[in-house]
C-alpha positions in Angstrom: -12.7 52.4 -56.3 -15.6 50.7 -54.6 -15.2 49.2 -51.1 -17.6 46.9 -49.3 -17.0 45.4 -45.9 -18.6 42.3 -44.4 -17.7 39.3 -42.3 -17.4 35.8 -43.7 -16.3 32.5 -42.2 -12.9 31.2 -43.2 -13.3 28.9 -46.2 -11.9 28.0 -49.5 -12.5 30.3 -52.4 -15.4 29.4 -54.7 -12.9 28.7 -57.3 -11.8 25.4 -55.6 -15.2 23.8 -56.1 -15.4 24.8 -59.8 -11.9 23.6 -60.3 -12.5 20.2 -58.7 -15.7 19.7 -60.8 -13.8 20.5 -64.0 -11.0 18.1 -63.2 -13.5 15.4 -62.3 -15.4 15.7 -65.5 -12.4 15.8 -67.7 -10.6 12.9 -66.1 -13.8 10.9 -66.4 -14.1 11.6 -70.1 -10.5 10.8 -70.7 -10.7 7.5 -69.0 -14.0 6.6 -70.7 -12.7 7.5 -74.1 -9.6 5.3 -73.6 -11.8 2.2 -73.7 -9.7 0.6 -70.9 -6.4 0.8 -72.9 -3.7 2.4 -70.7 0.0 2.8 -71.8 2.2 2.8 -68.7 5.6 4.3 -69.7 8.0 6.7 -68.0 9.3 8.5 -71.1 8.0 9.4 -74.5 11.1 10.3 -76.6 11.1 13.4 -78.9 10.9 11.3 -82.0 8.0 9.2 -80.8 4.2 9.7 -81.5 1.2 8.2 -79.8 -2.0 8.1 -81.8 -5.1 8.1 -79.5 -5.4 8.7 -75.8 -2.1 8.5 -73.8 -1.7 7.3 -70.2 1.6 7.9 -68.5 2.5 7.0 -64.9 5.6 6.6 -62.8 7.8 8.3 -60.2 9.4 10.3 -63.0 7.5 11.0 -66.2 8.9 12.9 -69.1 6.9 13.5 -72.3 9.1 15.0 -75.1 7.2 13.5 -78.1 3.8 14.0 -79.6 0.5 12.6 -78.4 -2.4 12.8 -80.8 -5.3 12.7 -78.3 -6.3 13.3 -74.7 -3.4 12.7 -72.3 -3.4 11.6 -68.7 -0.1 11.9 -66.7 0.5 11.1 -63.0 3.6 10.6 -60.9 5.9 12.2 -58.4 7.6 14.5 -61.0 6.1 15.2 -64.4 7.7 17.2 -67.2 5.9 17.9 -70.5 8.1 19.2 -73.3 6.4 17.8 -76.4 3.2 18.4 -78.2 -0.2 17.4 -77.0 -3.0 17.6 -79.7 -5.8 17.2 -77.2 -6.6 18.0 -73.6 -4.0 17.3 -70.9 -4.6 16.1 -67.3 -1.5 16.0 -65.1 -1.2 15.3 -61.4 2.1 15.0 -59.5 4.1 16.5 -56.7 5.9 18.7 -59.2 4.5 19.4 -62.6 6.2 21.4 -65.3 4.3 21.9 -68.5 6.1 23.3 -71.5 5.9 22.5 -75.2 2.6 23.1 -77.1 -0.8 22.0 -75.8 -3.5 22.2 -78.4 -6.4 21.8 -75.9 -7.3 22.4 -72.3 -4.9 21.8 -69.4 -6.2 20.3 -66.1 -3.4 20.0 -63.5 -2.9 19.6 -59.8 0.1 19.2 -57.6 2.3 20.8 -55.0 4.5 22.8 -57.4 3.2 23.8 -60.8 5.2 25.6 -63.5 3.1 26.4 -66.6 5.6 27.6 -69.2 3.5 26.3 -72.1 1.7 27.9 -74.9 -1.8 26.6 -75.2 -4.8 27.7 -77.2 -7.3 26.4 -74.6 -8.3 27.0 -71.0 -6.1 26.1 -68.0 -7.4 24.7 -64.7 -4.7 24.5 -62.0 -4.7 23.7 -58.3 -1.5 23.6 -56.2 0.5 25.0 -53.4 2.7 27.0 -55.7 1.7 28.0 -59.2 4.0 29.9 -61.6 3.5 31.2 -65.1 6.8 32.5 -66.5 7.0 35.5 -68.9 6.9 33.3 -72.0 3.8 31.4 -71.0 0.7 32.0 -73.1 -2.8 30.9 -72.1 -5.0 31.1 -75.2 -8.3 31.5 -73.3 -9.2 31.5 -69.6 -7.1 30.7 -66.6 -8.7 29.2 -63.4 -6.2 28.7 -60.6 -6.3 28.0 -56.9 -3.3 27.7 -54.6 -1.3 29.2 -51.7 1.1 31.2 -53.9 0.4 32.3 -57.5 2.9 34.2 -59.6 1.6 35.3 -63.1 4.2 36.8 -65.4 3.0 35.4 -68.7 -0.1 36.1 -70.7 -3.7 35.1 -70.3 -5.6 36.2 -73.3 -9.1 36.2 -71.8 -10.3 35.9 -68.2 -8.3 35.1 -65.0 -10.2 33.5 -62.1 -8.0 32.9 -59.1 -7.9 32.2 -55.4 -4.7 32.3 -53.3 -3.1 33.4 -50.0 -0.5 35.5 -51.9 -0.7 36.5 -55.6 1.7 38.5 -57.7 0.7 39.7 -61.1 3.4 40.9 -63.4 2.0 39.7 -66.7 -1.0 40.4 -69.0 -4.7 39.5 -68.5 -6.5 40.2 -71.7 -10.0 40.7 -70.2 -11.4 40.6 -66.6 -9.7 39.3 -63.5 -11.8 37.9 -60.6 -9.6 37.2 -57.6 -10.0 36.1 -53.9 -6.8 36.6 -52.0 -5.2 37.6 -48.8 -2.3 39.6 -50.4 -2.4 40.9 -53.9 0.4 42.8 -55.8 0.4 44.2 -59.3 4.0 44.8 -60.4 5.2 47.4 -62.9 4.3 46.3 -66.4 1.2 44.3 -65.3 -1.7 44.8 -67.6 -5.4 43.9 -67.1 -7.5 44.7 -70.2 -10.8 44.6 -68.4 -12.0 44.9 -64.8 -10.2 43.9 -61.7 -12.6 42.5 -59.1 -11.1 41.1 -56.0 -11.8 40.1 -52.4 -9.2 40.5 -49.7 -8.6 41.7 -46.1 -6.6 44.6 -47.4 -6.3 46.6 -50.6 -4.0 45.4 -53.3 -0.5 46.9 -53.7 -0.8 48.3 -57.2 2.3 49.7 -58.7 2.1 53.0 -60.7 3.5 51.1 -63.6 0.6 48.6 -63.6 -2.4 49.2 -65.9 -6.0 48.3 -65.4 -8.2 49.4 -68.3 -11.5 48.8 -66.6 -12.8 49.4 -63.1 -11.2 48.2 -59.9 -13.7 46.8 -57.5 -12.4 45.8 -54.0 -14.6 43.8 -51.5 -13.0 43.9 -48.1 -13.5 40.7 -46.1 -12.9 40.0 -42.4 -12.1 36.4 -42.1 -13.3 35.0 -38.8 -12.6 31.4 -37.7 -15.9 29.4 -37.6 -17.4 28.7 -34.2 -16.8 25.1 -33.3 -19.9 23.5 -31.7 -19.3 21.7 -28.4 -19.1 18.0 -28.7 -20.1 15.4 -26.1 -16.9 13.3 -25.6 -19.0 10.3 -24.6 -21.2 10.4 -27.7 -18.1 10.8 -29.8 -16.4 7.8 -28.2 -19.5 5.7 -28.7 -19.6 6.6 -32.4 -16.0 5.7 -32.8 -16.5 2.3 -31.1 -19.5 1.6 -33.3 -17.5 2.4 -36.4 -14.7 0.1 -35.4 -17.0 -2.7 -34.4 -19.1 -2.3 -37.6 -16.0 -2.4 -39.8 -14.6 -5.4 -37.9 -17.8 -7.3 -38.3 -17.9 -6.7 -42.1 -14.2 -7.8 -42.3 -15.0 -11.0 -40.3 -18.1 -11.9 -42.3 -16.2 -11.6 -45.6 -13.2 -13.3 -44.1 -15.3 -16.4 -43.4 -17.3 -16.3 -46.7 -14.3 -15.4 -48.9 -11.1 -16.2 -47.0 -8.6 -14.9 -49.6 -10.3 -11.7 -50.6 -8.7 -9.3 -48.2 -5.2 -10.7 -48.8 -5.5 -10.6 -52.6 -7.0 -7.1 -52.6 -4.4 -5.6 -50.3 -1.4 -7.2 -52.1 -1.2 -4.3 -54.7 -0.6 -1.8 -51.9 2.4 -3.8 -50.8 3.8 -4.4 -54.3 2.9 -1.1 -56.0 1.8 1.6 -53.5 2.1 4.6 -55.8 0.5 2.9 -58.8 -2.4 1.8 -56.5 -3.0 5.4 -55.4 -2.9 6.7 -59.0 -5.5 4.1 -60.1 -7.5 5.0 -57.0 -7.7 8.6 -58.2 -8.9 7.5 -61.6 -11.6 5.2 -60.2 -12.7 7.8 -57.7 -13.2 10.4 -60.4 -14.5 8.2 -63.3 -17.2 6.2 -61.5 -19.5 9.2 -60.5 -19.4 10.4 -64.1 -20.3 6.9 -65.4 -23.2 6.8 -63.0 -24.5 10.2 -64.2 -24.2 9.1 -67.8 -26.1 5.9 -67.1 -28.8 7.7 -65.2 -29.4 10.2 -68.0 -30.4 7.3 -70.3 -33.7 5.5 -69.5 -32.4 2.0 -70.2 -29.2 2.7 -68.1 -31.0 3.7 -64.9 -31.0 0.2 -63.3 -27.3 -0.2 -64.1 -26.6 3.2 -62.8 -28.3 2.5 -59.5 -26.5 -0.8 -59.1 -23.1 0.9 -59.9 -23.9 3.6 -57.4 -24.6 1.1 -54.6 -21.4 -0.8 -55.4 -19.5 2.4 -55.5 -20.8 3.4 -52.0 -20.0 -0.1 -50.7 -16.5 0.1 -52.1 -15.9 3.5 -50.4 -16.8 1.9 -47.1 -14.6 -1.1 -47.7 -11.6 1.1 -48.4 -10.6 1.5 -44.8 -10.9 -2.3 -44.2 -8.6 -2.9 -47.2 -6.0 -0.5 -45.8 -6.3 -2.0 -42.4 -5.5 -5.5 -43.8 -2.6 -3.9 -45.6 -1.3 -2.5 -42.4 -1.7 -5.9 -40.7 0.2 -7.7 -43.5 2.9 -5.0 -43.4 3.3 -5.5 -39.6 3.5 -9.2 -40.0 6.4 -8.9 -42.5 8.1 -6.1 -40.7 8.0 -7.4 -37.1 7.5 -11.1 -37.8 4.2 -11.3 -36.0 2.0 -14.4 -36.4 -1.6 -14.5 -37.4 -3.8 -15.8 -34.6 -7.6 -16.1 -34.4 -7.9 -15.5 -38.2 -5.8 -12.3 -37.9 -8.4 -10.3 -35.9 -5.9 -9.0 -33.4 -3.8 -7.6 -36.3 -6.7 -6.0 -38.2 -8.3 -4.5 -35.2 -5.4 -2.0 -34.4 -5.3 -1.0 -38.1 -9.1 -0.3 -38.1 -8.7 1.7 -34.9 -6.0 3.8 -36.4 -7.9 4.4 -39.6 -11.0 5.5 -37.7 -9.1 7.9 -35.4 -6.7 9.5 -38.0 -9.5 11.3 -40.0 -10.5 13.0 -36.8 -7.2 15.0 -36.8 -8.1 18.7 -37.5 -7.2 20.0 -40.9 -5.3 16.8 -41.9 -8.3 14.6 -41.4 -9.8 15.2 -44.8 -6.5 14.5 -46.6 -6.0 11.3 -44.6 -9.6 10.1 -45.4 -9.0 10.8 -49.1 -5.8 8.8 -49.1 -7.5 5.9 -47.4 -10.3 5.9 -50.0 -7.8 6.2 -52.9 -5.7 3.3 -51.6 -8.8 1.1 -51.1 -10.3 1.9 -54.5 -7.0 1.4 -56.3 -6.3 -1.9 -54.6 -9.7 -3.3 -55.3 -9.7 -2.3 -58.9 -6.2 -3.7 -59.5 -7.1 -7.0 -57.9 -10.2 -7.4 -60.0 -8.3 -6.3 -63.2 -5.5 -8.8 -62.4 -8.0 -11.6 -61.8 -9.9 -10.9 -65.1 -6.6 -10.8 -66.9 -5.5 -14.1 -65.5 -8.9 -15.6 -66.4 -8.6 -14.4 -70.0 -5.1 -15.8 -70.3 
């Protein structure tokens, strides 16, 4: 057994970046191939079949039937029991994937249970990821989470990163892992090499089998040194951000009085749907920009789309601030004075300060962006639909 020791800063495993890129590319291709046709249903019965791309969303989504094509599923709880003849993208708080998936699986959520049999690759990111004994991954598994339990079969390679990982199943070829705590249970089998990084050696049961070499790289995770910040400069930057956003809101409010109200309405009526659409817009748009930039004639359109995309990301916090103002008016019966500036200002202040919270700031910033993108897209989609009608 080889052992190497060095110090690294605490950070996410390299697998997270690869996983995010894979999900982004897939979801973009799925949305692009759908040609803007989305089917919003909660349940697909066992005797039903959808031909072409399928789009499912809702608080509770259950797919028992057959989808002949790429499938996108999002909600609070998702259960796949049917047959997907194409790639599957599923995102929810709880995702359970069974049935037969004839393609790749891209999934993210808090709790993931992959009890499926698929002939493709699986990309999974979640807090808890479980592969029961009857699960079969036909090719490679790439997983990142806090806790991963693999009792099923991965026919080729396993790339994983987790705080705690328990292997009791079979990996057909090599396993490349980055963990804090690794256990190989009796009956675990790795057909190739086991290469892993961790603070301590893995607990390998005598009943576990590794046909190739075991290569352990010991790491000493040190918290990064935080640079000292000047509180006055930070306060000045915060004030500039608030003032800049308020100025943009005020200019558009004068030029287009109903814009902010119309855009933020979807957040009040359909908050979960708006966030789901925001995820799709956030992932699809960069891919479309790249595709346009690859073609010579599409470069100008790609540049314009890129500029609009950047502007929309900036406007997201203003949209959410208007939503907070409208919610406060409805909840507490507040009146709008001076064009609503005294209602929007507190919202902007909150949305500028919340992303500064350690650890949670990135998630808060992402939620703000998703809410803003989804609200803007739904408002424009609704306006175009009413114009056509």
